[in-house]
N, C-alpha and C positions, 0 to 999 in steps of 0.2 A: 553287434549288428542285429537289426530286426529283420527277420525273414518273413516274406509273404508266404501264404499257403503254398503257392506254386514253387517258390524257391526252396522251401523246406522239403517239399516232396521230391523235387528234382535231386537234391543232395542225398536224400534217403534212397531213392531208387537207384541212383548211380552207385552208392555204396553197396547195396544189396546185389547189384549186377557183378561188381568186383568180387564180392564174396562167393559168387558162383551159383546164386539161386537160378532155378530153371526159368526159362522164358515164360512158361505158363504161370508160374507163381508171380513173376514180375507183372505180367498182364493182369492177373487178378488184383494185385495191389493197385495198379493204375485204375482199373474199373471201380474198385471200392473207394478209392480216393476221389474219383470223379463224382460218385454218388454223394459223398460227404460234402464236397465242394459245392455241388448244385443245391443241396439242402441248405447249406450255410448262406448262400446268396439269397435264397428265398426267405429263410426263417431268422437268420441272424446277420443282416447286412452290415452290422457294426463291426463284425469280425474282419479285420484287415490283415492282421499278422498272426502267425501261428501261435504266438504267445498270448493272444487274446482268447484262445479257446480254454474254457474251464471245464471242470468235472460236470458242472450243471449243464453246460452246452452239450456235452457228450451224452448225458442222461436224457436230455431232450431229444437228441438224435435217435437214441435207442427206443425211446417211446414212440417217436414217429415211425421208425421201421416196424415196430411190433404192432401198432394199432392204427396208423393213419396212412401209410404209404399205399397207393393204389397197387393192387396185387399184380396185374398184368399191364401196367402202364406202357402204352405204345406198341403193344403186341397186336399185329394186324389180323391174326387168325382166331383170337378169343372172342367169345360172345360178349355182349354188353353186360350180361349177368356176371360173368367171370371178371370182367373189367371193373365192375362195381365193388368187388371184394376189397377189403382193406387189411393191411398188415401182412408182413412176410412170414414165412414159416420160421419156427424157432431155429432150425438149422441154418437158414439163410442169415438170420440176424446174428447168430453166434459166429459165423464166418466173418461177417463184417466187423464184429466186435474184436475178433482175434487180429484182424488186419490193423485196426486202429490201435490196439494195445501194442503191437509190435512197432508201429510207426512212432507213437509217442514215447515209448520206452527207449527207442534208439535215439530220438531227438534229445531226450533228457540225458542219456549216457554220453552223448557227444557235446553236451553243453549248449545246444542250440536253444533250448527252453530251460528256464530255471527249475521248474517242477513238472512232474508228469501228471497231467489231468486224467489220464486213463488208469492210474495206479490202483484206485479203489472204487471205481464207479460201476463195476459189475461183479 
C-alpha cells in the first residue's frame, strides 16, 4: 500500500500515542510535520506519497530551514527588520531534524517505507 504523507503521519502519531508519549511531544511532532508538509507543497509538489521523499529531499529541507526560512514568519509583534532575517537557529533546526529522523526510522521499521531517507542525511 502506498501511504500519502498524511496517512503515514496519522499512523505514526497514533502509534506514538499508544506508546504513551506526552501530549506535548505529540503536539511538537504534529507542528514539525506540518512545517515539512507545507515546505513540500511549495518546494517539491511532485512528492505525493511518503515513499517519494528521498535523502536529497530532506537535505533540501534542512538547507531551507538553516538558510532560507523567514525567521519570524507570521509573527505580528516583530519588526520588519526581524522578519527579514532568514534561517532558524541551529537548535530549532536540530529539533526538527530529530523529529524527522524519529518519523522516518519508525516508518522504515514498520515496513511502511522500504528504506529510511533520514538514516544518513545529517
